N, C-alpha and C positions, 0 to 999 in steps of 0.2 A: 454583432450589429452588422445591419445590412450595408452594402457599399454606398447606397444612396445617402443614408444618414451620415456615413463616415465623411463622405464628400461635402455634405452641408455643413457639418460641424467644423471641418478644417477650413472651409471658405469664410464661415462666420468668425472663427477665431482670428484668422488672419485680418479680417476687415476690423474687428474690434480692437486688436492690438495696434494695428497701424493708427486707427483713429484716436486711440488713447494717447499715442505718442505725439500726434500732431497737436492734439488739443493741450498737452502738457507744455508743448513747445510754445504755443500761444500764450499759455498762462504766464511763461517766463518772461516773454516779450512785454506783457502788460505790467510786470512787477519791477521793471527798471525805473530808476529816478531820471527824469527827464527834464530839460529846460525848453520853455516855450516863450515866444515863437522859436523855431529852430534856425531861422535865418535873420540877420539883420544887415544893412549896409555898413560898410567900414566907416567909422567916424561918426556914426549916427548919434544924435543928441536928444536928450529929454525923452527917454523910453523907459519901458518896463520889461523885466525878464521875470518870469514865473517858474519857479522850481516846484515840480509835482512829484510829491513823494507818496507812493503807495505802500501799504502794509502787506508784505508777502508771508507773514508767519500766521499759522493757525491758532497757536496758543499764547501768543505775546504780542504786546502793543509798541508801536514806535513811540519813544519817550524823548528822543533827542536827535537832532538834526545838525550837522555841521557841513557848510558849504565853503569851499576854499576858492578864492578869487586869484587868478594869476596875477603875479606882480611884475613879470617880465613884459607883459603887455596889459597894463592896468586898465581897469574900468574906473572912471572918474565919477566923483559927485554921487557916490552910492548912498541911498536912503532906504530904509527898512519900513514897509508897511505894517502898522500894528495888526496883530493876529489874535483874535480873541482866544483865550486860554494859554497863550504861548508868550514867552519872554525871549527877546532877542538880544544878543550880546554881540557887538560889533567891534572887531579888531583892526587897527590900522598898522601899516608897515611903512617905514621910511623906504623910498624908491633908491635903488641903485643908480638909476638914470632918471634924473627929474624930467617931467613932460612939461613942455612949453605950450601954453594955449592962449587965446586972445584976452583972458583974464588974468594972465600972469602965469608964473612957473609953479608947477605942482610938485611938491617933493615927498608927499605921503598920499597913500591910498588904502582903501579897505582891503584886507587880505583873507578875512575869514568872518563869517556870520553863523552864530550858533543860536539855534532855536530849542528851548527847553520848557517844561512846565505842562505841556499838553499831552494829548494821546491820540494815536492813529490806530484804531482797532482793526481786527480782521475784516476784509472786504471793504475797507474805506481808504481814502487817499486824502492828502492835505496839500494845498497850494500855498507856496510862500512867496509873496510878491516883492521884488526888489527894483527899486527906480535908480535910473542912472543918469548922469549928467552928459557924459560922453563915452563912446566905445572907441577902442584904439583903431587906427587906420593903417597899421604897418604888420598886419598878420591876417591869415585866411581863416582862422578859427580860435575859438576860446574853449578851453577845457576847464570845467569846474568840478574838481574831485570833491566827492561827497561821502561822509561817514554817516551811517544810519544805525542808531543804538535802540535795542529792544529792551523791554521791561525784564527780560530774563537775563540780560547782560550781554547778549550777542550783538556783535558789530559787524554789519555788513559795509565793506569798503568799496564804494562805487569809483574806483581810481584807475582803472585800466583803460588804455587809449588804443582805439583800433588802428592797426596797421594797413597801409595801402595794399590792396590786394588779398588781405588776410581775412580770416574769419571774424565775426563779431566776438569780442571777449565775453566771458562769463559775467563779469561785473563792470560793464562799461561806464565811464564817467560822462555826465551830461556834457554834450558839446554844442556851442553855438557857432554856425558857420557864418563867416562875415563876407559878403560879396561887395564888387565894385557898384558904386551907385549909378543907376540909369534911369531912363524915362519911366519905367515900371515902378520905381520905387516911391513910396510915400513920402510925405513930408517929414515924418518921425523917422524915417531911415528903414522901416520894414517894408518887405515886398508886399505886393497884393495879397499873396496867400498868407504871408506872415500876420498881416494886419488883422485878418480875421481871428487868428488865435490870440493875438494880444488883446483885441477888444473884448474877446469872450472871457478873459480872466478878470474883467473889472467888476463882475457881480458873481456871487456864489451859484444862483441857479444856472447861469450860462456856463459857468466853468464846469459845473456838474455834468452838463449835457455835452461838453465838447469832447471829440475824439478824433482830432485832425492830426495827430502825431504819427510819424512813420511806423512807430511800433505798433499803434492801432491797425494801421493798414496791413502790417505784416501779420498780426494776429488774425485778422479777417481772412487774409490769403491762406493762411495755415488751416484755418477752420474749414473754409471752403474746399481746401485739398483733401482734408479728412472725410468730408461728406462724399466727395468723388471716389475716394478709395473704397468707402463702404458701399456705394452703388455698385462699383466694379465687382467687389466681392460677391455681393448678392447675385449679379449678373452671371458670374462665373459658377455659382452654385446652381442656378437655374439652367445653365446649358449643360452642365454635367448631369442634372436631373433628366433633362430632355434625352441626352445620349443613352442614359441608363435605360429609360423607358423604351427607347426606340430598339435597343439590343435585346431586351426581354421579348419585345412583340415579335422580332424576327425568329 
C-alpha cells in the first residue's frame, strides 16, 4: 500500500474512532433520569416537578419507575398527576422532625412514588409529573434517588451523588438545586429559565419538543466536538497528501 493511502487510512481511522467515542458519551448523557426544572427557589410553593425517564436499553422496555423523596428535607403536599397507562403508588413516612407551617405541623410526608403498568420502549421517554405544596427552605439541593426496572429484570439504580470537584458519576441521581429567592424568581418559586422548562411539561407535544436540560447541552457540545475532531482528521490527511505529492514532484 502506498504511503499516501496509509496516511489517509490512519487519519480517517483516528477521526472515526474519536467521533464514535464522543457520540457514545453524548448518548450516555441523554440516557440519564433527570428532574425538571433543575432549579427552584427555597421554600417555593404550589409547583410541579417532572421526572423524565428515557429508555436506554435496545432489547427491553422500562416497566417500573421508583422515585424516592428525601425525608430529612421533606417535600410537602405531594400529589401525583394521573398518567395514562401507568398506576402510581404513593408511600408516606412519619417524619423524625415534624415541619411547622402556616397551616399547622406536618408529621408525615411522601417518601416514595412507584409507577407501574406502562412501558417505555427503546428510543422513547416518559415524563412523570408530581405537584408539591411546598419545598424545604433549609437545604441547597434535593436528591431524588430513582430505580428504573426493565422488562428483562435488569434494574438501573440512579442513586449516585456527585461530589464537589469530582467527575459526574455513572448513574447520577436526579438533583434539584434550591436557590435563595430574589427579584428574578417567579411567583411560583422558579427562576426565569426554570419557568420555561416547567411550563413546557404541561402538555405532551411541548414536552416532546423541550430539550433545555444540562444533559442535552452537554450532549450537543460533545457532538460538536466530535465533528471538529473529524474535520481536523480530514485536514491532517489532506496536509499529508499535499506533502507527499510535493516530495514526489521534487
